[in-house]
C-alpha positions as CSV (number, residue, x, y, z in Angstrom):
1,M,-14.7,18.7,3.2
2,A,-16.7,20.4,-0.5
3,G,-17.5,23.8,-0.7
4,D,-16.1,26.9,0.6
5,G,-16.8,29.7,2.8
6,P,-15.7,32.0,5.7
7,Q,-14.6,29.1,7.8
8,R,-12.7,26.9,5.1
9,L,-9.0,27.8,6.5
10,T,-10.1,27.4,10.1
11,W,-11.5,24.1,9.2
12,E,-8.7,23.1,6.7
13,R,-5.9,24.3,9.7
14,L,-7.6,22.1,12.6
15,A,-7.8,19.2,10.1
16,S,-4.3,19.6,9.9
17,N,-3.1,20.1,13.5
18,E,-5.1,16.8,14.4
19,R,-3.7,15.0,11.9
20,I,-6.8,14.7,10.2
21,D,-6.9,13.4,6.9
22,A,-9.2,15.5,5.2
23,K,-9.6,16.8,1.6
24,F,-10.8,20.7,0.7
25,P,-11.9,20.5,-2.7
26,G,-13.7,23.2,-3.0
27,W,-16.7,23.5,-5.2
28,L,-17.6,20.3,-7.0
29,D,-18.9,19.8,-10.4
30,P,-21.8,17.8,-10.6
31,A,-19.5,14.7,-11.2
32,E,-17.4,15.0,-9.1
33,R,-20.4,16.0,-6.6
34,Q,-21.7,12.7,-7.3
35,A,-18.2,10.3,-6.9
36,A,-17.8,12.2,-3.4
37,L,-21.2,11.0,-2.7
38,S,-21.1,8.0,-3.9
39,R,-18.1,7.6,-0.8
40,A,-19.5,9.5,1.6
41,T,-21.4,7.7,4.7
42,V,-22.6,10.9,6.3
43,L,-23.7,14.3,4.4
44,A,-22.8,16.6,7.3
45,V,-25.1,20.3,5.4
46,P,-23.3,22.9,8.3
47,S,-24.6,25.8,6.9
48,V,-26.8,28.1,9.6
49,W,-27.7,31.0,7.6
50,P,-31.2,30.2,6.1
51,E,-30.5,28.0,3.2
52,P,-33.2,28.5,0.6
53,F,-33.1,24.3,0.2
54,G,-29.8,22.7,0.2
55,L,-29.9,20.7,-3.2
56,V,-27.1,18.8,-2.1
57,G,-29.3,16.3,0.9
58,L,-31.5,15.1,-2.2
59,E,-28.8,14.3,-4.2
60,A,-26.9,12.5,-1.1
61,A,-30.9,11.2,0.1
62,A,-30.8,9.7,-3.6
63,M,-27.7,7.7,-3.7
64,G,-28.6,6.0,0.3
65,V,-26.5,9.3,2.3
66,P,-28.2,10.4,6.1
67,A,-27.2,14.0,6.3
68,V,-26.7,16.1,9.6
69,A,-27.6,19.4,9.3
70,F,-28.6,22.1,11.2
71,D,-32.8,23.1,11.4
72,T,-32.5,26.5,8.9
73,G,-34.4,27.9,5.7
74,G,-35.9,24.6,3.8
75,I,-33.5,22.3,4.8
76,R,-36.4,20.5,6.6
77,Q,-38.3,20.1,3.5
78,W,-35.6,17.3,2.8
79,L,-34.4,16.6,5.8
80,R,-36.4,14.2,8.2
81,H,-35.7,13.9,11.6
82,G,-34.8,10.4,12.3
83,A,-36.0,9.2,9.0
84,S,-33.1,10.3,6.0
85,G,-30.7,11.9,8.7
86,L,-30.6,14.8,12.0
87,L,-31.5,18.1,12.4
C-alpha cells in the first residue's frame, strides 16, 4: 500500500491484526512506483477528497492495470466505469 495519509497507521494495524502480508512503503519514487504497478493486479485509489486528477491512474492504465476508486474530483476523467475499472 503505497502513499501516506491519516489512515496509514490504522491500515497497518488492521493488516497486522488480520495477519495480512502487506507492506506500507510510504511514497514511492517513479522507478519504485513503476515496479509496484508491474506486480499489481488492481490499483485501489481510496481518496475521498476531491482528487484533482490522480496521475497514478493513468500510469496504472498504461500498464494494463485496472483501477477501483471513489467517484470524486477528477478521477472520472481517467477512470471509465466498466472499461478501465470501477468507480
